[in-house]
C-alpha positions as CSV (number, residue, x, y, z in Angstrom):
1,M,0.1,-0.1,0.0
2,I,1.2,3.4,-0.9
3,T,1.7,5.9,2.0
4,Q,0.8,9.5,1.6
5,N,4.7,10.3,1.9
6,Q,5.3,8.1,-1.0
7,F,2.5,9.4,-3.2
8,I,3.7,13.2,-2.5
9,S,7.4,12.0,-3.3
10,E,6.2,10.5,-6.5
11,A,4.1,13.4,-7.5
12,K,6.9,15.8,-6.9
13,R,9.3,13.6,-9.0
14,I,6.8,13.8,-11.9
15,L,6.5,17.4,-11.5
16,D,10.3,18.0,-11.5
17,T,10.6,15.9,-14.6
18,I,8.2,17.9,-16.6
19,G,10.0,21.1,-15.8
20,Q,13.0,19.6,-17.6
21,T,14.5,20.5,-20.7
22,P,14.7,17.5,-23.2
23,E,18.4,17.0,-22.5
24,E,17.7,17.0,-18.6
25,R,14.8,14.7,-19.2
26,K,17.0,12.2,-21.3
27,R,19.8,12.3,-18.6
28,Y,17.3,11.7,-15.9
29,E,15.7,8.9,-17.7
30,W,19.0,7.4,-18.4
31,C,20.1,7.7,-14.6
32,R,16.8,6.3,-13.7
33,K,17.1,3.2,-16.0
34,S,20.6,2.6,-14.9
35,L,19.5,2.5,-11.2
36,L,16.6,0.2,-11.9
37,D,18.8,-2.2,-14.2
38,Y,21.5,-2.2,-11.1
39,N,18.7,-3.1,-8.7
40,T,17.4,-5.7,-10.8
41,N,20.9,-7.1,-11.4
42,M,21.4,-7.1,-7.7
43,R,18.3,-8.9,-6.9
44,G,19.4,-11.6,-9.3
45,S,22.6,-12.0,-8.0
46,H,21.3,-12.2,-4.4
47,Q,18.9,-15.2,-5.5
48,E,21.8,-16.8,-7.2
49,G,24.0,-16.6,-4.3
50,L,21.1,-17.9,-2.1
51,E,20.5,-20.8,-4.3
52,E,24.3,-21.8,-4.3
53,G,24.4,-21.4,-0.5
54,L,21.7,-23.6,-0.2
55,Q,23.0,-26.2,-2.6
56,K,26.2,-26.3,-0.9
57,G,24.8,-26.9,2.4
58,R,22.6,-29.7,1.2
59,E,25.9,-31.3,-0.3
60,E,27.6,-30.7,3.2
61,V,24.6,-32.3,5.0
62,Q,24.7,-35.3,2.7
63,E,28.4,-35.8,3.3
64,L,28.0,-35.5,7.0
65,A,25.3,-38.2,6.8
66,L,27.4,-40.7,4.7
67,H,30.4,-40.1,7.3
68,K,28.1,-40.8,10.0
69,V,26.8,-43.9,8.1
70,A,30.4,-45.3,7.5
71,K,31.3,-44.7,11.3
72,S,28.4,-46.7,12.5
73,M,29.2,-49.5,9.8
74,L,32.9,-49.3,11.3
75,K,31.5,-49.9,14.8
76,Q,29.8,-52.9,13.7
77,N,33.0,-54.2,12.2
78,L,31.9,-54.3,8.6
79,P,34.6,-54.6,6.1
80,I,36.0,-51.5,4.6
81,E,35.6,-52.7,1.2
82,T,31.5,-52.9,2.1
83,I,31.7,-49.4,3.6
84,V,33.3,-47.9,0.4
85,L,30.8,-49.7,-1.7
86,T,27.9,-48.7,0.4
87,T,28.7,-45.0,1.2
88,G,30.9,-44.1,-2.0
89,L,33.7,-42.8,0.3
90,S,37.2,-43.5,-0.1
């Protein structure tokens, strides 16, 4: 929901833009577009970073689980060859 302050700020921005020369308006629009592009790229980069972090976390958890299984198998005196074949660890 747009607050009254946001509405007033946007109205002021529009009025300021109307009073600009064509060159000033072109420069303003270029700056505004650059800022919007930057924000979009940052959001995309942030999302990629989150996804990479989650994937790495999943892989680490899986690796820890395999080590836990291997330790349990060792405690049961299972042959190393069986543990390696079962867990894929080496």
